[in-house]
MMTF fields as JSON, N, C-alpha, C and O atoms, coordinates in Angstrom:
{
  "mmtfVersion": "1.0.0",
  "mmtfProducer": "UNKNOWN",
  "numBonds": 491,
  "numAtoms": 492,
  "numGroups": 123,
  "numChains": 1,
  "numModels": 1,
  "chainsPerModel": [1],
  "groupsPerChain": [123],
  "chainIdList": ["A"],
  "bondAtomList": [4, 2, 8, 6, 12, 10, 16, 14, 20, 18, 24, 22, 28, 26, 32, 30, 36, 34, 40, 38, 44, 42, 48, 46, 52, 50, 56, 54, 60, 58, 64, 62, 68, 66, 72, 70, 76, 74, 80, 78, 84, 82, 88, 86, 92, 90, 96, 94, 100, 98, 104, 102, 108, 106, 112, 110, 116, 114, 120, 118, 124, 122, 128, 126, 132, 130, 136, 134, 140, 138, 144, 142, 148, 146, 152, 150, 156, 154, 160, 158, 164, 162, 168, 166, 172, 170, 176, 174, 180, 178, 184, 182, 188, 186, 192, 190, 196, 194, 200, 198, 204, 202, 208, 206, 212, 210, 216, 214, 220, 218, 224, 222, 228, 226, 232, 230, 236, 234, 240, 238, 244, 242, 248, 246, 252, 250, 256, 254, 260, 258, 264, 262, 268, 266, 272, 270, 276, 274, 280, 278, 284, 282, 288, 286, 292, 290, 296, 294, 300, 298, 304, 302, 308, 306, 312, 310, 316, 314, 320, 318, 324, 322, 328, 326, 332, 330, 336, 334, 340, 338, 344, 342, 348, 346, 352, 350, 356, 354, 360, 358, 364, 362, 368, 366, 372, 370, 376, 374, 380, 378, 384, 382, 388, 386, 392, 390, 396, 394, 400, 398, 404, 402, 408, 406, 412, 410, 416, 414, 420, 418, 424, 422, 428, 426, 432, 430, 436, 434, 440, 438, 444, 442, 448, 446, 452, 450, 456, 454, 460, 458, 464, 462, 468, 466, 472, 470, 476, 474, 480, 478, 484, 482, 488, 486],
  "bondOrderList": [1, 1, 1, 1, 1, 1, 1, 1, 1, 1, 1, 1, 1, 1, 1, 1, 1, 1, 1, 1, 1, 1, 1, 1, 1, 1, 1, 1, 1, 1, 1, 1, 1, 1, 1, 1, 1, 1, 1, 1, 1, 1, 1, 1, 1, 1, 1, 1, 1, 1, 1, 1, 1, 1, 1, 1, 1, 1, 1, 1, 1, 1, 1, 1, 1, 1, 1, 1, 1, 1, 1, 1, 1, 1, 1, 1, 1, 1, 1, 1, 1, 1, 1, 1, 1, 1, 1, 1, 1, 1, 1, 1, 1, 1, 1, 1, 1, 1, 1, 1, 1, 1, 1, 1, 1, 1, 1, 1, 1, 1, 1, 1, 1, 1, 1, 1, 1, 1, 1, 1, 1, 1],
  "groupList": [{"groupName": "UNK", "atomNameList": ["N", "CA", "C", "O"], "elementList": ["N", "C", "C", "O"], "formalChargeList": [0, 0, 0, 0], "bondAtomList": [1, 0, 2, 1, 3, 2], "bondOrderList": [1, 1, 2], "singleLetterCode": "X", "chemCompType": "L-PEPTIDE LINKING"}],
  "groupTypeList": [0, 0, 0, 0, 0, 0, 0, 0, 0, 0, 0, 0, 0, 0, 0, 0, 0, 0, 0, 0, 0, 0, 0, 0, 0, 0, 0, 0, 0, 0, 0, 0, 0, 0, 0, 0, 0, 0, 0, 0, 0, 0, 0, 0, 0, 0, 0, 0, 0, 0, 0, 0, 0, 0, 0, 0, 0, 0, 0, 0, 0, 0, 0, 0, 0, 0, 0, 0, 0, 0, 0, 0, 0, 0, 0, 0, 0, 0, 0, 0, 0, 0, 0, 0, 0, 0, 0, 0, 0, 0, 0, 0, 0, 0, 0, 0, 0, 0, 0, 0, 0, 0, 0, 0, 0, 0, 0, 0, 0, 0, 0, 0, 0, 0, 0, 0, 0, 0, 0, 0, 0, 0, 0],
  "groupIdList": [1, 2, 3, 4, 5, 6, 7, 8, 9, 10, 11, 12, 13, 14, 15, 16, 17, 18, 19, 20, 21, 22, 23, 24, 25, 26, 27, 28, 29, 30, 31, 32, 33, 34, 35, 36, 37, 38, 39, 40, 41, 42, 43, 44, 45, 46, 47, 48, 49, 50, 51, 52, 53, 54, 55, 56, 57, 58, 59, 60, 61, 62, 63, 64, 65, 66, 67, 68, 69, 70, 71, 72, 73, 74, 75, 76, 77, 78, 79, 80, 81, 82, 83, 84, 85, 86, 87, 88, 89, 90, 91, 92, 93, 94, 95, 96, 97, 98, 99, 100, 101, 102, 103, 104, 105, 106, 107, 108, 109, 110, 111, 112, 113, 114, 115, 116, 117, 118, 119, 120, 121, 122, 123],
  "secStructList": [7, 7, 7, 7, 2, 2, 2, 2, 2, 2, 2, 2, 2, 2, 2, 2, 2, 2, 2, 6, 6, 7, 7, 4, 4, 4, 7, 7, 6, 6, 7, 5, 2, 2, 2, 2, 2, 7, 7, 7, 2, 2, 2, 2, 2, 2, 2, 2, 2, 2, 2, 2, 2, 2, 2, 6, 7, 7, 7, 7, 2, 2, 2, 2, 6, 6, 6, 6, 2, 2, 2, 2, 4, 4, 4, 2, 2, 2, 2, 2, 2, 2, 2, 7, 6, 6, 1, 7, 2, 2, 2, 2, 2, 2, 2, 2, 2, 6, 6, 6, 1, 1, 6, 6, 7, 7, 7, 7, 5, 2, 2, 2, 2, 2, 2, 2, 2, 2, 2, 2, 2, 7, 7],
  "xCoordList": [-84.089, -85.352, -85.132, -84.779, -85.337, -85.169, -86.524, -87.533, -86.52, -87.764, -87.586, -86.583, -88.554, -88.467, -88.88, -89.542, -88.485, -88.847, -90.365, -90.957, -90.988, -92.446, -93.18, -94.158, -92.705, -93.318, -93.141, -94.065, -91.946, -91.663, -92.502, -93.004, -92.654, -93.463, -94.9, -95.509, -95.439, -96.816, -96.963, -97.951, -95.989, -96.041, -95.978, -96.738, -95.066, -94.915, -96.189, -96.666, -96.73, -97.974, -99.082, -99.815, -99.217, -100.272, -100.112, -101.09, -98.888, -98.721, -98.892, -99.436, -98.438, -98.609, -100.082, -100.591, -100.761, -102.196, -102.967, -103.883, -102.609, -103.281, -103.027, -103.953, -101.792, -101.44, -102.163, -102.669, -102.215, -102.795, -104.259, -104.861, -104.811, -106.211, -106.494, -107.415, -105.673, -105.778, -106.078, -105.841, -106.591, -106.783, -105.404, -104.732, -104.989, -103.671, -103.499, -102.381, -104.582, -104.52, -104.083, -103.641, -104.203, -103.794, -102.29, -101.746, -101.623, -100.217, -99.326, -99.722, -98.109, -97.151, -95.737, -95.565, -94.751, -93.362, -92.955, -92.113, -93.541, -93.17, -93.971, -93.788, -94.839, -95.596, -94.624, -93.841, -94.684, -93.827, -94.528, -95.685, -93.814, -94.425, -94.819, -95.915, -93.949, -94.228, -95.195, -96.171, -94.941, -95.75, -97.113, -98.125, -97.142, -98.391, -99.239, -100.468, -98.59, -99.327, -99.335, -99.974, -98.623, -98.516, -98.036, -98.555, -97.05, -96.467, -95.789, -95.103, -95.996, -95.377, -94.464, -94.446, -93.714, -92.737, -93.384, -92.788, -94.57, -95.251, -95.606, -95.592, -95.924, -96.208, -94.939, -94.989, -93.808, -92.538, -92.218, -91.694, -92.526, -92.32, -93.155, -92.655, -94.408, -95.295, -94.801, -94.821, -94.361, -93.829, -92.599, -92.452, -91.725, -90.507, -90.825, -90.235, -91.75, -92.135, -92.73, -92.368, -93.636, -94.292, -93.349, -93.439, -92.463, -91.482, -90.578, -90.301, -90.128, -89.298, -90.017, -89.439, -91.267, -92.051, -92.357, -92.262, -92.72, -93.111, -91.948, -92.134, -90.745, -89.585, -88.58, -87.543, -88.886, -87.995, -86.599, -85.587, -86.581, -85.329, -85.281, -86.302, -84.07, -83.894, -83.857, -83.056, -84.708, -84.796, -83.931, -84.129, -82.975, -82.148, -82.86, -82.777, -83.549, -84.351, -83.517, -84.013, -82.273, -81.383, -81.242, -81.336, -81.02, -80.846, -82.18, -82.347, -83.119, -84.401, -85.175, -85.808, -85.13, -85.921, -85.096, -85.573, -83.853, -82.975, -82.862, -82.876, -82.752, -82.806, -81.725, -81.988, -80.517, -79.417, -79.165, -78.082, -80.137, -79.955, -79.423, -78.44, -80.057, -79.632, -78.171, -77.424, -77.776, -76.393, -75.44, -74.383, -75.818, -74.956, -74.828, -73.853, -75.782, -75.72, -74.501, -74.019, -74.012, -72.82, -71.622, -70.72, -71.606, -70.515, -70.731, -69.887, -71.86, -72.129, -72.444, -72.761, -72.35, -72.714, -71.937, -72.539, -70.629, -69.908, -70.427, -70.506, -70.777, -71.29, -72.674, -72.969, -73.513, -74.834, -74.709, -75.469, -73.762, -73.551, -73.116, -73.54, -72.276, -71.817, -72.962, -73.128, -73.739, -74.801, -76.047, -76.75, -76.313, -77.544, -77.236, -77.644, -76.522, -76.157, -77.36, -77.255, -78.491, -79.703, -80.331, -81.12, -79.986, -80.529, -79.678, -78.452, -80.323, -79.596, -78.806, -79.106, -77.811, -77.028, -77.948, -77.804, -78.879, -79.835, -80.666, -80.878, -81.131, -81.937, -81.097, -81.566, -79.861, -79.001, -78.746, -78.745, -78.531, -78.325, -79.591, -79.518, -80.747, -82.022, -82.177, -82.602, -81.831, -81.919, -81.018, -81.406, -79.821, -78.908, -79.441, -79.32, -80.022, -80.573, -81.76, -81.948, -82.55, -83.773, -83.578, -84.555, -82.375, -82.086, -82.818, -83.156, -83.067, -83.709, -85.148, -85.728, -85.715, -87.045, -88.173, -89.331, -87.909, -88.943, -89.466, -90.321, -88.994, -89.494, -89.286, -90.115, -88.199, -87.897, -88.495, -88.159, -89.372, -89.963, -89.006, -88.275, -89.023, -88.211, -88.662, -89.862, -87.719, -88.068, -88.33, -88.453, -88.415, -88.595, -89.845, -90.934, -89.667, -90.776, -90.992, -90.151, -92.129, -92.371, -91.316, -90.884, -90.903, -89.854, -88.551, -87.845, -88.225, -87.014, -87.132, -86.159, -88.317, -88.538, -88.437, -87.897, -88.958, -88.87, -87.406, -86.984, -86.64, -85.219, -84.495, -83.638, -84.831, -84.217, -84.594, -83.727, -85.862, -86.321, -85.685, -85.256, -85.622, -85.004, -83.522, -82.992, -82.854, -81.418, -81.169, -80.259, -81.969, -81.788, -82.2, -81.739, -83.061, -83.568, -82.709, -82.945, -81.726, -80.944, -80.214, -79.834, -80.04, -79.376, -77.878, -77.173],
  "yCoordList": [12.013, 11.442, 9.962, 9.193, 9.566, 8.184, 7.48, 7.943, 6.382, 5.707, 4.219, 3.64, 3.593, 2.147, 1.473, 2.076, 0.227, -0.522, -0.72, -0.663, -0.951, -1.13, 0.13, 0.051, 1.296, 2.563, 2.76, 3.168, 2.464, 2.606, 1.629, 1.979, 0.412, -0.575, -0.094, -0.236, 0.466, 0.95, 2.069, 2.108, 2.972, 4.049, 3.503, 3.925, 2.561, 1.982, 1.235, 1.365, 0.47, -0.257, 0.718, 0.487, 1.795, 2.768, 3.404, 3.544, 3.788, 4.445, 3.473, 3.84, 2.243, 1.243, 0.836, 0.65, 0.697, 0.366, 1.442, 1.133, 2.694, 3.788, 3.737, 3.897, 3.519, 3.475, 2.336, 2.519, 1.169, -0.012, -0.243, -1.258, 0.722, 0.638, -0.716, -1.437, -1.029, -2.272, -1.965, -0.852, -2.935, -2.843, -3.027, -4.026, -2.077, -2.137, -3.405, -3.896, -3.935, -5.154, -6.37, -7.372, -6.289, -7.389, -7.392, -8.388, -6.294, -6.141, -6.377, -6.142, -6.851, -7.123, -6.998, -6.774, -7.14, -6.95, -7.893, -7.537, -9.09, -10.067, -9.931, -10.732, -8.953, -8.738, -8.367, -7.427, -9.106, -8.837, -7.841, -8.032, -6.779, -5.754, -6.281, -5.996, -7.035, -7.472, -8.658, -8.634, -9.677, -10.897, -10.72, -11.197, -10.038, -9.931, -8.723, -8.792, -7.626, -6.393, -6.041, -5.071, -6.832, -6.583, -5.159, -4.464, -4.758, -3.421, -3.227, -4.118, -2.055, -1.686, -0.493, 0.087, -0.128, 0.956, 2.275, 3.031, 2.568, 3.805, 3.773, 4.808, 2.585, 2.438, 2.674, 3.286, 2.189, 2.412, 3.896, 4.367, 4.628, 6.074, 6.711, 7.537, 6.333, 6.855, 6.463, 7.281, 5.227, 4.78, 5.595, 6.02, 5.814, 6.587, 7.995, 8.469, 8.648, 10.016, 10.033, 10.872, 9.112, 9.081, 8.629, 9.118, 7.715, 7.261, 8.425, 8.63, 9.176, 10.344, 11.354, 11.886, 11.625, 12.599, 12.105, 12.867, 10.84, 10.291, 10.209, 10.373, 9.954, 9.768, 10.913, 10.886, 11.919, 13.069, 12.601, 12.992, 11.75, 11.211, 11.386, 11.596, 11.294, 11.227, 9.751, 8.996, 9.343, 7.931, 7.664, 8.248, 6.775, 6.284, 5.034, 3.971, 5.159, 4.055, 2.802, 1.689, 2.966, 1.832, 0.98, -0.246, 1.632, 0.906, 0.5, -0.647, 1.417, 1.145, 0.015, -0.791, -0.051, -1.037, -2.227, -3.035, -2.33, -3.468, -3.667, -4.796, -2.57, -2.622, -3.496, -4.166, -3.496, -4.257, -5.577, -6.151, -6.055, -7.255, -8.446, -9.068, -8.762, -9.947, -9.849, -10.821, -8.704, -8.496, -8.597, -9.221, -7.984, -7.957, -9.311, -9.552, -10.195, -11.517, -12.31, -13.184, -12.005, -12.697, -12.437, -13.271, -11.288, -10.952, -11.498, -11.319, -12.163, -12.795, -11.819, -10.653, -12.318, -11.545, -10.236, -9.225, -10.209, -8.936, -7.832, -6.666, -8.219, -7.232, -6.735, -5.546, -7.628, -7.216, -6.314, -5.357, -6.611, -5.782, -4.378, -3.401, -4.273, -2.956, -2.16, -0.975, -2.804, -2.109, -1.865, -0.873, -2.776, -2.704, -2.801, -3.761, -1.82, -1.884, -1.813, -2.152, -1.378, -1.288, -2.652, -2.802, -3.637, -4.973, -5.732, -5.614, -6.497, -7.29, -8.386, -8.754, -8.884, -9.992, -11.182, -11.877, -11.405, -12.501, -12.321, -13.282, -11.107, -10.847, -11.022, -11.584, -10.541, -10.702, -12.179, -12.593, -12.971, -14.408, -15.071, -15.96, -14.633, -15.152, -14.857, -15.72, -13.642, -13.274, -14.164, -14.59, -14.441, -15.305, -16.738, -17.375, -17.241, -18.602, -18.716, -19.755, -17.673, -17.707, -17.162, -16.92, -16.974, -16.271, -16.809, -16.03, -18.078, -18.645, -19.096, -19.806, -18.691, -19.182, -18.197, -18.54, -17.032, -16.011, -15.926, -15.088, -16.742, -16.735, -15.409, -15.007, -14.731, -13.461, -12.246, -11.119, -12.438, -11.31, -10.805, -11.583, -9.529, -8.934, -9.477, -9.61, -9.791, -10.272, -9.139, -9.39, -7.91, -6.747, -6.885, -7.171, -6.675, -6.75, -5.395, -4.499, -5.272, -4.059, -3.94, -2.834, -5.057, -5.04, -4.455, -3.767, -4.723, -4.145, -2.622, -1.911, -2.124, -0.675, -0.069, 1.023, -0.783, -0.325, -0.224, 0.781, -1.262, -1.253, -0.093, 0.541, 0.183, 1.314, 2.63, 3.469, 2.813, 4.065, 4.268, 5.374, 3.217, 3.321, 3.634, 4.474, 2.973, 3.2, 4.652, 5.297, 5.157, 6.535, 7.577, 8.717, 7.202, 8.135, 8.151, 8.953, 7.278, 7.187, 8.501, 9.244, 8.745, 9.993, 9.92, 10.88],
  "zCoordList": [-41.13, -40.756, -40.456, -41.35, -39.219, -38.817, -38.935, -38.402, -39.625, -39.965, -39.736, -40.154, -39.073, -38.907, -40.205, -41.048, -40.355, -41.555, -41.614, -42.692, -40.466, -40.443, -40.895, -41.639, -40.442, -40.869, -42.375, -43.079, -42.845, -44.279, -45.093, -46.161, -44.596, -45.306, -45.435, -46.496, -44.379, -44.43, -45.465, -46.198, -45.527, -46.525, -47.937, -48.808, -48.164, -49.501, -49.886, -51.013, -48.979, -49.264, -49.625, -50.587, -48.879, -49.151, -50.529, -51.264, -50.884, -52.184, -53.334, -54.376, -53.167, -54.223, -54.333, -55.439, -53.207, -53.23, -53.978, -54.741, -53.768, -54.459, -55.969, -56.764, -56.35, -57.773, -58.485, -59.592, -57.86, -58.506, -58.119, -58.471, -57.388, -56.95, -56.299, -56.682, -55.308, -54.559, -53.104, -52.635, -52.403, -50.966, -50.333, -50.587, -49.518, -48.888, -48.06, -47.907, -47.53, -46.718, -47.542, -46.978, -48.861, -49.742, -50.005, -50.482, -49.7, -50.039, -48.824, -47.682, -49.104, -48.038, -48.612, -49.81, -47.766, -48.191, -49.319, -50.144, -49.368, -50.39, -51.686, -52.602, -51.781, -53.013, -54.133, -54.001, -55.221, -56.38, -57.293, -57.668, -57.644, -58.476, -59.848, -60.33, -60.47, -61.837, -61.869, -62.619, -61.078, -61.128, -60.459, -60.974, -59.319, -58.564, -58.956, -58.934, -59.311, -59.609, -61.095, -61.504, -61.9, -63.345, -63.624, -64.498, -62.868, -62.958, -64.319, -64.819, -64.898, -66.17, -65.948, -64.863, -66.964, -66.824, -66.413, -65.645, -66.898, -66.513, -65.029, -64.362, -64.514, -63.083, -62.259, -61.192, -62.76, -62.058, -61.978, -60.968, -63.027, -63.011, -61.905, -61.142, -61.82, -60.775, -59.382, -58.461, -59.229, -57.942, -57.581, -56.435, -58.532, -58.295, -57.798, -56.827, -58.464, -58.077, -56.674, -55.849, -56.412, -55.103, -53.988, -52.862, -54.294, -53.31, -52.905, -51.724, -53.898, -53.614, -52.753, -51.805, -53.066, -52.3, -50.888, -49.926, -50.766, -49.467, -48.487, -47.281, -49.008, -48.139, -48.229, -47.566, -49.05, -49.23, -49.65, -49.068, -50.678, -51.186, -52.698, -53.353, -53.231, -54.671, -55.027, -54.475, -55.932, -56.292, -57.513, -58.579, -57.333, -58.433, -58.954, -58.339, -60.068, -60.594, -60.831, -60.658, -61.219, -61.468, -60.203, -60.259, -59.078, -57.809, -57.199, -56.784, -57.141, -56.48, -57.149, -56.466, -58.466, -59.201, -59.691, -60.488, -59.209, -59.537, -61.042, -61.531, -61.765, -63.23, -63.87, -64.869, -63.309, -63.921, -63.214, -63.336, -62.49, -61.67, -62.463, -62.06, -63.572, -64.337, -64.768, -64.663, -65.239, -65.655, -64.463, -64.558, -63.349, -62.168, -61.496, -60.784, -61.705, -61.087, -61.537, -60.817, -62.717, -63.215, -62.308, -62.219, -61.635, -60.712, -59.314, -58.437, -59.103, -57.824, -56.707, -56.945, -55.488, -54.296, -54.155, -53.793, -54.423, -54.279, -55.202, -54.814, -56.418, -57.374, -56.954, -57.079, -56.462, -55.978, -54.752, -54.608, -53.875, -52.676, -53.066, -52.449, -54.08, -54.527, -55.147, -54.858, -55.986, -56.713, -55.871, -56.06, -54.942, -54.145, -52.654, -52.0, -52.111, -50.687, -49.753, -48.574, -50.273, -49.454, -49.185, -48.252, -49.992, -49.792, -48.782, -48.778, -47.939, -46.954, -47.668, -48.803, -46.987, -47.539, -47.807, -48.813, -46.908, -47.073, -48.35, -49.09, -48.609, -49.81, -51.073, -52.062, -51.038, -52.216, -52.509, -53.668, -51.462, -51.65, -52.198, -53.047, -51.706, -52.206, -53.699, -54.467, -54.1, -55.519, -56.367, -57.455, -55.872, -56.615, -56.705, -57.751, -55.633, -55.637, -56.589, -57.223, -56.694, -57.5, -58.909, -59.619, -59.307, -60.556, -61.777, -62.669, -61.848, -63.039, -62.789, -63.611, -61.673, -61.309, -61.6, -61.36, -62.088, -62.249, -63.679, -63.964, -64.555, -65.924, -66.635, -67.451, -66.336, -66.984, -66.302, -66.665, -65.322, -64.611, -63.536, -62.923, -63.323, -62.268, -60.911, -60.67, -60.025, -58.69, -57.687, -56.488, -58.172, -57.306, -56.438, -56.935, -55.131, -54.182, -53.51, -53.592, -52.85, -52.067, -50.979, -50.652, -50.421, -49.405, -49.922, -49.185, -51.187, -51.781, -51.855, -51.604, -52.198, -52.247, -50.845, -50.666, -49.873, -48.482, -48.066, -47.494, -48.353, -47.991, -48.656, -48.041, -49.892, -50.599, -49.918, -49.672, -49.617, -48.993, -47.622, -47.292, -46.832, -45.501, -45.645, -44.917, -46.569, -46.803, -47.202, -46.68, -48.117, -48.585, -47.55, -47.608, -46.606, -45.593, -44.336, -43.432, -44.275, -43.035, -42.755, -43.661, -41.474, -41.041, -41.211, -40.897]
}
C-alpha cells in the first residue's frame, strides 16, 4: 500500500482526534502527544491498536513511541538511526539538540507516528 505522508498525517490526526475528543483542525504534525495532549500509557495502547488497524501494520511500540529514546541518545545519531530508521536524519538531529529541553516529557509528535506508519506501510 503506497501512501503519501499527507494522507497518512490526515489518518493519524483523525484517529488521535477521536481518542482525545479533539477537533482535528487543532492537531498537526508538530503536536506533542505528552505535552499537548497529556497522553498516558492507556492512550498509547489505544493509538497502537488504531494505528495498526488504520495502516494494516504491526506496531512495534518500542519504535513507534520512541520508548528508549533517552537511553539511545547516549549513542548519538548512529544509534538513533539504527533504532528509529523511520525518522528522518533531520528529525533525529532535532531530537538530539532538544534532549534536555522537554522537562522529562517524551518529544513524540504526531509527525513521528506518521513517519512510522509510512515506513511500515512501504511496499
